[in-house]
Structure formats: structure tokens, C-alpha cells
N, C-alpha and C positions, 0 to 999 in steps of 0.2 A: 591518529590525530585527535587531539582533544578540542572540544568546542570552546570558543573564546568566552572568558568569564563575563565580559560586558554583554555579549550576545545573550547568554543565559539570564543575566540580570534583567535585561530588557524583556525577555519572554515572561519571566516571573511578574514583572511590573504590569505588563499588559493583562495578564490573567487576574492579578490582584485588583486592577481597576474594575473589571467586570464583576468580581465578587462583591466589592464595595457597593456598586450600583444596585445589585440584586439583594443586598442584605444577607449575604452568606459570609459567615465568619472565617471559614477555612475550607480548603479543598483537600481531600484525601485521595491521592492518585495511586492506583495499583497496576495499571497497564504498563508493560515494559516500554512501549514507544512514548507514552506520556511522561514517564519517569525520566527517560533519557532526554527528551526534549527540554524539560525544565531543570534538570540537574547535571546533565553531562555524563551520566553513567547508567549502565543497564544491569547493574548488579541486582541480586535478589533482595528486593526492598520495597518499602512503601514511603511515599513522599507526602509529608504534611506541609501544606502550603497555606499559611494564614493570609487573611486579606491585608494585613499589615505586618511588617517585620520579616525576619529571615526564616526561610523554610527549614524543615528538619527532615533528613533522610534516615529512616529507621532501617537498618541493614541486617538481613539474615546471613548473607554470604555474597561476596567476600568483603570484609571490612578493609583489607589491605587495598584491593582494587578501588573500592568506593572512595577511600581517602585520597587516592592518587587522582581519580578522575572527576569527582564531584567538585564543581567550582561555584555553586550557587546555593548551597545549603549546608547547615551544620550536620555532620555525620555522627549518628549514635547507633549502638547495638539495638536490634529489634527487641522491644520489651516483652516480658511474659504477659499472659492474659491478665493476671492480677495487677501487674505494674503499669499497664498501658494507660489507664485513666490518669495516673499521676504525671504522665509526660505531657498531658494536654491541659492548657490553661482552662480554668473553670468557666471563664466568660465566653469561650468559644463553643457556642451551643448549636449553631446551625451549620451543618457540615455538608459540603458538596461532594458527590461521587459521580463517576461516569456510568450511569445506569445502562447506557447502550452496550457496554462490554463487560461490566463486572458481574460475575455470577451471583445469584441470590444467596448462595452459601457464604460468600465473602461479606455481603451486606449484613447477613445475620450475625456473623462473627463480630464485626465491628459494632453492631448495635448492642451486643452483649457486653463487650469490653468497654464501651463508652456509653453507659446508660444515661438516660435523660437528655440525650442529644437528638436533634431532628436531622434526618438525612434527606437531602434533596438532590435532584438531578442537575448536573452541570455539564453534561455531555456536549451540548451546543457551545458553551463557552470555550471548552477545551479544543474542540474540533475547529471552531471558527478562528481561534487564536493561531492554531497550527496551519490553517489554510492559507494565510497570507505569508508568503515566503520572504525572508529577509535577504539582503545581498549575500550574506554568508551562506544561507541555504541554497540560493540560486547557484552559487559557485560549486557547492557539493553536487547538485543535480547535473550541472554541466559536466563535471568530472565523471560522474556515473554514466551519462549519455555518451560522452566521448569514448569511454572504454567499450561500451556496447557497440557503438557505430563502427569502431575500428575492426571488431571481429566480423561484423556483417560484410565489410568490404572484402574479407578473406574467403567468403563462402564459395565463390566460383572456383577457388583452388581445390576444394575437397568435395563438392557436391557431384556425385556420379550416379548414372543410371545403374540400377541393380543393388545399390546399397540399402540397408535397412533404415527405416526411420530412426530406430534406436541408435544406430551408429552415427547418423547425422547429428542427432541431439547430443550424443556423447562428445563428438568433435567440437561442437559449439561450447559445451560445458567445460571441456578441457582448456580450450583457448581463453575463455573468460576467466577461469580460475587462475590461469597463469598470469593474467593481467591484473589480478587483485580482486576479483569478484568475491563478495563475502558469503554468498550462498543462500542464506535464509531469507525467504520472502515473507514479510509480515503483512497480514490482512486483519482488518478489524471486524468485518461482518461475521455474524454468528454462523458457525458450521461451514465456513469457506476454507478449503484446503487448496493450496496451489504449489506446484513444483516450480522450480526456477525458470523453466521455459519449455517450449514444445517445438517439435519438428514433425509436421504431419503432411500428408499428401493425398491427392485424389479424393474420392467420396468419403473415406473414413475420417476425414478431418472434422466433420460436422457432428459426430455422435458423442454425447457426453452430458454429465450432470452440471458442469460448471456454468455459471451465468455469464456466458460470453458467446460471441458468434461462432467461434471455433474452439473445440475442446480436444478432439482426438480420442482414439479408442483406448490408449494406454496399454499396459501389459497384462492386466487382469481386471476382473469385476470388482476387486477390492481397491484398485487404483485406476479408475476409468478415465484417465486424462493423459494427454501428451502422446509421445511417440509409442508406436507399436512395433511389432516385428515385420510389418508389411514392407515389401520392396518398393523403392521409388522407381517410377516408370517414366519413360520419355513422353512428352506432350501432355503431361498432367501437372496441375498446379502444385507447387510445394510451398508450404507456409512455415515460416520461422517466427515464433513469438517468444521473446525472451525479456526478462527483467535484468537490468543492470543495477548492481548494488555496490556503492562505495561510501565508506564512512557512515553507513546506516541509511543513506539516501537512495531511494529506488526510482529508477526510470523504466520505461516500458516501450519496446519497439517491436513492430511487426513488419516483416518484409516478405514479398512474394518472389518466387523463382520458378523457372521452368527449364527443363532440358529439352531443347527442340522448340516447339511452338504450341500455341493454344488455338482451339477452334474460335471461329469468329464471335460467337455469343459470349464466350468467356472473356475474350479480349475487350468486347464492348462493355461488359459488366465491370471489368477492371477500370476502364476509362471513366465510366460513370462514378465509380467509387472515388477516383482521384478528384473529379469535379466536386463531389459532395464534400470531400475532405477540405478542399481549398475554400469552398463557400463557408463552411463552418469555421475554419481558421480565420477567415477575414472578418466574420461576424462576432468572433469571440473577443469582445472588448470589455473593459471594466464596466459593470452594470448590466451586462447582457444576462438574460434569463435562460437558464440551462434548458428548461422545457421548450422554449421557443427555438433554440438551436436544434434540439432533437426533432421537433415537428418540421422544421425547415428541411432537415436531412431526409425525413420520411417522405415528405412531399416531392422532393427531387427524385427519389427512387421510384415513387409511384408514377410520376410523369414519364419515366423511361420504361415502364412496365416491369419494374423489378421490386416493387413493394412487397410482394409475397415472399421474397427471399432476402430482404434487407436485414442484416444483422442476425442471420440464422435461417435455417430451413423452416418451411411452413409449420406452424404449431410449436416451434422451439426457438422463437426469435427473442433476442435480448432487447430491452427497451431503453437503450442508451447508445451514445456514439463516442463516449470517452469517459475518463475517470481522472480524478485528482491523483497526484503522486507526492511522495515525500518520504517520511519514515515508514509509512504503510502504503500498500499498493492501491488502496481504495479510500484515499483522503478526500475531503471536500475541496472544491465543489464537485 
């Protein structure tokens, strides 16, 4: 499905307005999610987005796909190092790049091929533009969420005592892919790696490097997250945390299951978690401060005597209660 041309043009216009206000003559976008968001294609390319006028998509590969998919920019072959400067108007001297994600090597390359230009950080402009979802984007997110939710409703059909975590995860992955799940989970944060989902159980769910309340042991020390070869046992919590991806848009859902029953303290903690979730959801209105929502959640956990294990085990707790979604799993806010 291609993104509507009018949708793309509106996104470009919103970013151009921010560039004009800040005195930036053009944006040079290199991150795949940013390029897709403003152009409609994720081909190997760089997007030159001037503060006024039509953007130019410089394509390495594939020109055929880029010409088919790009609806908001002129498509040209990627120029050689010697030719790049000729492609850029001389008056466009102050160039914005997303320093939050672009490697210093890339910054150095463009500094060399575009001498005399000043490069400045526009990460906030790009991420804030993307953080406000349009009706078109909300539709994509709903489609992604519906796909994911439909598979979660099937879990009681195949969750069994004695099956391996890995087999449970594989069944989830199989069913999601059959429904059109696109597979690849984009993240913006440096050095973050994430598989499409995890199926973890018991005490092993809490161990891992990933900045989240639950990570899982994984299959090796090289890939220490997600499902392991451990067997799922009765009367232990089973957690499924999967991303849904449709038309590039990512949603994220976590559901808890148990075969049998849980002891009283675990059931109480689960109930407190639901209360915290509802309180945060109710307070999450336009203009709400994310830090205040987090502190409210922490306070509720502490009042119930669960602050020491809220969002992770003691000493390994994550300091958030949610994250933005969209073309990347960790979007603003």
C-alpha cells in the first residue's frame, strides 16, 4: 500500500515550516524511517528536503522501486562525491541533519562533499513532526494493532504446559506472519536491538540487557533476549510481548497468561499493575507531562509495597511506563 501523496506533502510542509522558523535552508535525511515518512519509499537513498520547494530523493538502489513509490520528491540517481555539490543550490548553506541517529562517519562524508556548509541538528524537528499522528497514520496503527490482537485471542488454543518458550514464540510468529506481519522492528536508540517479540515464563523473564521490565534469557549470550529453551510450567506467569507491523507502522502489546493459577501475591501485583495502567491511561491527555505520569505510577506502586520491583527487578528497573509508536518502536513522546 502506498502512502497518499497529499499526506506526504503535508508532512513535508510541516517540517519545512520548522526549518524556515529556525533559519535552516534544507534538511538532509538519511535514516530509513525518516526517508519513508517524508517520501513514501524506503529504498537506499538520501532525501534532500529544502525549506522551500520540492524535495529531491537521491537513490542508490532501487531506482525502479523509488520511482514507483516516491510521491513527494523528485527522484534522481545518487551523485558521485565529486558531483554532489553541483546538485545542491549554492544559497542553501545551513543544512539540518538528525544527529541523534546519523553516524559521525556520515556527517564527515557530507561535510567533505558539501564544503562551506554549516551542519546543524534538527533531530527534534523531525521527531516532533513524526510524533503527531495524522488520521492516515492512526488508521495504519489500528490495522497493525488489530492484526496483533487477533493472534493474542488465539493463544489459549496453543499454550500448553511442557512446551518450550521457543515453541510458543514460534507459534506466535507463524500466526502473525500468516496475517501479514512485516517482521522487521525499527528502533532509533543507539545500540538497541530487538527481535519481533518474546515469549517468556517464570523467573527467567527478568534477565537481560534490554531497557525494559522484561527481557528473557534468549538462546545464547550473543542474543540474550526473548524466548529460551526452558519449559513452560503450570502455575507460573507466562508473558507474551510482541510488536505488530503493518505497512511500516508498529504497535506493541503485552499479555499475561497462566496455566492453572498464580499465588496470592502475584495476583495482587497483577491487580495493582492494572490499576496503575488505568490511572496512567486516564491522565494521558494532550499537554500531560510524561515525567509526571511516570512519577504517579511509581507512587502508586510504592504505596502498595511494590516500588522495589516496579518495571523490573531491584537494581535493574526501567524508568518509564510506556513509549511512543509509529514507524519506529521508540518514537516520541
